C-alpha positions as CSV (number, residue, x, y, z in Angstrom):
1,M,0.1,-0.1,-0.1
2,K,2.8,2.4,0.8
3,R,4.5,1.5,-2.2
4,L,1.2,2.3,-4.4
5,V,1.1,5.7,-2.5
6,V,4.6,6.7,-3.4
7,L,4.1,5.6,-7.1
8,L,0.9,7.9,-7.3
9,F,2.8,10.7,-5.5
10,V,5.6,10.5,-8.0
11,A,3.2,10.4,-11.1
12,T,1.3,13.3,-9.6
13,L,4.8,15.2,-9.1
14,L,5.7,14.5,-12.8
15,A,2.3,15.7,-14.1
16,A,2.7,18.9,-12.1
17,C,6.1,19.5,-13.6
18,G,4.7,19.2,-16.9
19,T,6.9,16.2,-17.8
20,R,6.5,15.6,-21.7
21,Q,8.6,13.7,-24.3
22,P,10.5,15.9,-26.7
23,R,9.1,16.2,-30.1
24,I,10.8,17.4,-33.5
25,A,9.5,20.2,-35.7
26,F,10.4,20.0,-39.4
27,W,9.3,21.5,-42.8
28,S,8.2,19.1,-45.7
29,D,6.8,19.8,-49.1
30,R,4.8,16.6,-49.2
31,D,1.6,18.3,-49.4
32,G,2.5,20.2,-52.6
33,N,4.3,23.3,-50.9
34,D,6.6,23.9,-47.9
35,E,4.6,23.3,-44.7
36,I,5.7,22.8,-41.0
37,Y,5.1,19.5,-39.4
38,V,5.7,18.0,-35.9
39,M,6.2,14.5,-34.8
40,S,7.2,12.4,-31.7
41,A,11.0,11.7,-31.4
42,D,10.6,8.1,-32.6
43,G,8.9,9.6,-35.9
44,T,5.3,8.8,-34.9
45,G,2.3,11.2,-35.2
46,Q,3.5,13.3,-38.1
47,T,1.2,16.3,-38.3
48,N,1.0,19.1,-40.6
49,L,0.7,22.3,-38.5
50,T,0.4,25.1,-40.9
51,N,-1.6,23.7,-43.9
52,N,-1.5,26.7,-46.1
53,P,-1.2,27.2,-49.8
54,A,1.9,29.5,-49.3
55,K,5.3,28.4,-48.1
56,D,6.0,28.2,-44.3
57,W,9.5,27.2,-43.1
58,F,12.2,27.4,-40.5
59,P,10.3,26.4,-37.4
60,V,11.8,27.5,-34.1
61,W,10.5,26.4,-30.6
62,S,9.9,28.9,-27.8
63,P,12.1,28.1,-24.7
64,D,9.0,26.9,-22.9
65,G,8.1,24.4,-25.6
66,R,4.6,25.8,-26.0
67,R,4.9,27.8,-29.1
68,I,6.6,27.8,-32.6
69,A,7.8,30.8,-34.5
70,F,8.1,30.4,-38.3
71,T,8.7,32.3,-41.6
72,S,5.7,32.3,-44.0
73,M,5.0,33.6,-47.6
74,R,1.4,33.7,-47.1
75,D,1.4,37.4,-47.4
76,G,3.2,37.6,-50.6
77,N,6.6,38.1,-48.8
78,Q,8.4,36.7,-46.0
79,E,6.7,37.5,-42.5
80,I,7.4,36.0,-39.2
81,Y,4.4,34.0,-37.5
82,V,4.0,32.3,-34.2
83,M,1.6,29.5,-33.1
84,N,0.9,27.1,-30.4
85,V,2.3,23.6,-30.8
86,D,-0.8,22.3,-32.0
87,G,-0.9,24.5,-35.0
88,T,-3.7,26.8,-33.5
89,G,-3.5,30.4,-32.9
90,Q,-1.4,31.4,-35.8
91,T,-0.6,34.9,-35.6
92,R,1.4,37.3,-37.7
93,L,4.1,39.2,-35.9
94,T,5.8,41.3,-38.7
95,D,3.8,43.2,-41.3
96,D,6.2,45.0,-43.7
97,P,6.7,45.0,-47.5
98,A,10.2,43.8,-47.0
99,D,11.4,40.3,-46.3
100,D,11.5,39.4,-42.5
101,G,12.7,36.1,-41.5
102,R,14.8,33.6,-39.4
103,P,13.2,34.3,-35.9
104,T,15.1,33.3,-32.8
105,W,13.7,33.2,-29.3
106,S,15.6,34.9,-26.5
107,P,16.3,32.5,-23.6
108,D,13.7,33.9,-21.5
109,G,11.1,33.7,-24.3
110,R,10.2,37.4,-24.1
111,R,12.0,38.7,-27.2
112,I,12.5,37.4,-30.7
113,V,15.4,38.5,-32.8
114,F,15.1,38.3,-36.6
115,V,16.6,39.5,-39.9
116,S,15.0,42.0,-42.3
117,T,15.4,43.8,-45.7
118,R,13.2,46.7,-44.6
119,D,16.2,49.0,-44.8
120,D,17.4,47.8,-48.1
121,D,19.9,45.4,-46.9
122,Y,19.9,42.6,-44.2
123,E,19.6,44.2,-40.7
124,I,19.0,42.8,-37.2
125,Y,15.8,43.5,-35.6
126,A,14.3,42.6,-32.3
127,M,10.6,42.4,-31.1
128,N,8.4,41.5,-28.2
129,V,6.7,37.8,-28.7
130,D,3.5,39.5,-29.6
131,G,5.0,41.6,-32.2
132,T,5.1,44.8,-30.6
133,G,8.3,47.0,-30.0
134,Q,10.0,46.2,-33.3
135,T,13.3,47.7,-33.0
136,R,16.4,47.8,-35.5
137,L,19.4,46.8,-33.7
138,T,21.9,47.1,-36.6
139,D,22.2,50.0,-39.0
140,N,25.0,50.0,-41.6
141,P,25.3,49.6,-45.3
142,G,26.8,46.1,-44.9
143,E,24.6,43.0,-44.4
144,D,24.0,41.9,-40.9
145,M,22.9,38.3,-40.6
146,V,22.7,35.0,-38.3
147,P,21.9,36.7,-34.9
148,A,22.6,34.2,-31.8
149,W,21.5,34.9,-28.3
150,S,24.0,34.3,-25.6
151,P,22.6,32.0,-23.1
152,D,21.9,34.6,-20.4
153,G,20.0,36.7,-23.1
154,A,22.3,39.8,-22.3
155,R,24.1,39.8,-25.8
156,I,23.9,38.9,-29.4
157,A,26.7,37.4,-31.7
158,F,26.1,38.0,-35.3
159,S,27.9,38.1,-38.6
160,S,28.3,41.4,-40.5
161,M,29.5,42.5,-43.8
162,R,30.3,46.0,-42.8
163,D,34.1,45.5,-43.2
164,G,33.9,43.9,-46.7
165,S,33.9,40.4,-45.6
166,P,32.0,38.4,-43.1
167,E,33.2,39.1,-39.6
168,I,31.5,38.1,-36.2
169,Y,30.5,40.8,-34.0
170,I,28.7,41.0,-30.7
171,M,26.2,43.6,-29.3
172,N,24.1,44.0,-26.4
173,A,20.5,42.9,-26.6
174,D,19.4,46.4,-27.1
175,G,21.8,46.8,-30.0
176,T,24.5,49.0,-28.1
177,G,28.1,48.1,-27.8
178,Q,28.6,46.6,-31.3
179,T,32.2,45.2,-31.2
180,R,33.8,43.2,-33.8
181,L,35.3,40.1,-32.4
182,T,37.3,38.6,-35.6
183,G,39.2,40.5,-38.2
184,S,40.9,38.0,-40.5
185,P,41.2,38.8,-44.5
186,G,38.9,35.6,-44.8
187,E,35.3,34.9,-43.9
188,D,34.4,34.4,-40.3
189,N,30.7,33.2,-40.0
190,F,28.1,31.4,-38.2
191,P,28.6,32.2,-34.4
192,A,27.5,29.5,-32.1
193,W,27.6,30.3,-28.1
194,S,28.8,27.6,-25.7
195,P,25.9,26.5,-23.3
196,D,27.9,28.2,-20.4
197,G,28.3,31.5,-22.5
198,T,32.0,31.7,-22.2
199,R,33.1,30.7,-25.8
200,I,31.9,31.2,-29.5
201,A,32.4,28.5,-32.2
202,F,32.6,29.7,-35.8
203,L,33.7,28.8,-39.2
204,S,36.6,30.6,-40.7
205,V,38.2,30.6,-44.1
206,R,41.4,32.2,-42.8
207,D,43.5,29.1,-43.5
208,R,42.2,29.1,-47.3
209,N,39.2,26.5,-46.6
210,R,36.6,26.5,-44.2
211,E,37.6,25.3,-40.6
212,I,36.0,25.3,-37.2
213,Y,37.4,27.8,-34.6
214,V,36.5,28.8,-31.1
215,M,37.1,31.9,-29.1
216,N,36.2,33.4,-25.9
217,A,33.2,35.6,-25.8
218,D,35.2,38.8,-25.9
219,G,37.1,37.6,-29.1
220,T,40.5,36.5,-27.3
221,G,41.9,33.0,-27.6
222,Q,40.8,32.5,-31.2
223,T,41.8,28.7,-31.7
224,R,41.5,26.4,-34.8
225,L,39.8,23.2,-34.0
226,T,39.7,21.4,-37.2
227,D,42.6,21.2,-39.8
228,S,41.7,19.2,-42.9
229,P,41.9,19.9,-46.7
230,A,38.0,19.6,-46.7
231,E,35.4,22.2,-45.8
232,D,34.5,22.0,-42.3
233,N,31.3,23.8,-41.6
234,F,28.4,24.9,-38.9
235,P,29.6,24.0,-35.5
236,V,26.8,22.9,-33.0
237,W,27.4,22.7,-29.3
238,S,26.2,19.7,-27.3
239,P,23.9,20.8,-24.3
240,D,26.6,20.2,-21.6
241,G,29.3,21.9,-23.8
242,A,31.6,18.9,-23.9
243,R,31.4,18.2,-27.7
244,I,30.8,20.0,-30.9
245,A,29.0,18.3,-33.9
246,F,29.8,19.9,-37.4
247,L,29.8,19.1,-41.0
248,S,32.7,17.9,-43.1
249,A,33.2,16.9,-46.7
250,L,36.5,15.0,-46.1
251,E,35.2,12.1,-47.7
252,G,34.1,13.9,-50.8
253,N,30.4,14.5,-49.6
254,S,28.8,16.0,-46.4
255,E,29.1,14.0,-43.4
256,I,28.4,14.5,-39.7
257,Y,31.3,14.7,-37.2
258,S,31.8,15.1,-33.5
259,M,34.8,16.3,-31.4
260,G,35.7,17.6,-27.9
261,A,35.3,21.3,-27.2
262,D,39.0,21.5,-27.5
263,G,39.1,19.8,-31.0
264,T,40.2,16.5,-29.8
265,G,38.5,13.0,-30.5
266,Q,37.2,14.1,-33.9
267,T,35.0,11.3,-35.0
268,R,32.7,10.6,-38.2
269,L,29.2,9.9,-37.1
270,T,27.7,9.2,-40.4
271,D,29.1,7.3,-43.3
272,N,27.5,6.9,-46.7
273,P,27.9,8.3,-50.3
274,A,25.0,10.6,-49.8
275,E,24.7,14.0,-48.2
276,D,24.0,14.3,-44.4
277,N,23.3,17.7,-42.9
278,F,21.6,19.8,-40.4
279,P,22.8,18.1,-37.2
280,V,20.8,19.1,-34.1
281,W,21.3,17.8,-30.5
282,S,18.4,16.6,-28.6
283,P,17.9,18.5,-25.2
284,D,19.2,15.8,-23.1
285,G,22.6,15.4,-25.5
286,R,22.0,11.6,-26.1
287,R,20.9,11.8,-29.7
288,I,21.4,13.9,-32.9
289,A,18.7,14.6,-35.4
290,F,19.9,15.4,-39.0
291,T,18.7,15.3,-42.6
292,S,20.1,12.7,-45.1
293,M,20.0,12.1,-48.9
294,R,20.8,8.5,-48.6
295,D,17.1,7.4,-49.6
296,G,17.1,9.6,-52.8
297,S,15.3,12.7,-51.2
298,P,16.0,14.6,-48.0
299,E,14.8,12.6,-45.1
300,I,15.0,13.3,-41.2
301,Y,17.0,10.6,-39.1
302,T,18.0,10.4,-35.7
303,M,21.3,8.7,-34.2
304,N,22.8,8.2,-30.8
305,A,25.5,10.8,-29.8
306,D,28.2,8.4,-30.9
307,G,26.6,7.7,-34.4
308,T,25.0,4.3,-33.5
309,G,21.5,3.6,-33.9
310,Q,20.8,5.6,-37.2
311,T,17.1,5.6,-37.7
312,R,14.9,7.1,-40.3
313,L,11.9,9.1,-39.1
314,T,10.4,10.4,-42.3
315,D,9.7,8.4,-45.4
316,D,8.3,10.4,-48.2
317,P,9.3,11.1,-51.6
318,A,9.1,14.8,-51.1
319,K,11.8,16.8,-49.0
320,D,11.8,16.8,-45.3
321,L,14.2,19.2,-43.8
322,Y,15.5,21.3,-40.9
323,P,14.8,19.1,-37.8
324,A,14.2,21.2,-34.5
325,W,14.0,19.6,-31.1
326,S,11.4,20.8,-28.6
327,P,12.8,22.0,-25.4
């Protein structure tokens, strides 16, 4: 009897804490145009959330897992929308003749940063999650792109063309204090914060081909992590900050690799003649979702963090892309 009471108490506690299994959002054109879907982490329950004749893509989960921001063409140009995770309550947040896209939630879920061409070139904007308070954070003739919130939400790293080639900058969340962190003659791009906010991984062509680098959040200590004749791209930190997943074409096509945060232990996780792309760590760091062309069209797979257990989640002749784990 006591054991039953304990089990009931634990079940009640878990329910009160809102325990739920992670899900994966993605986009697919299986219904004739790009739509946003969601499915369970095992691939079951695939559901079209947007169901609109225009293109909807780039789903991004809110930090609390209750909403999804996305980009839509349903108004004739790119605008940012938000919806509940069941697809209800689809609401337009931006309304401008220019293109607004690539929304990213602040860690506290109160703000969304995005890029817009409303000032003739790409600039970085921020707004409240209800679309109010839209504010331009960058303002220069060069393109400013790929904004990334620091884990504490106080700063934003981004890439800028204001110096002629892409360099990585950092600014406060309100746009003040814009500071260049990199200054190499080649491209420095796609900044990715470590989970503790002390370091930033990025790709650089300063060594004549794309390599993965890491630096302190103030730009010091820039260190090359990869050193291969192939292109190494798009670093993604594991949730505990111990490892970095990335793409490499060392074997002639794009494969997913993993390495320690210091560049050691570089390990190829996928190994087939087709392209494997878009690695994304699960919230617990045990699995990686990715897109693969091994079945002739882009499909979404998952695998264990060591590359074992590769499993196809989607199976459709159309393209399924850009997996995003729920928190």
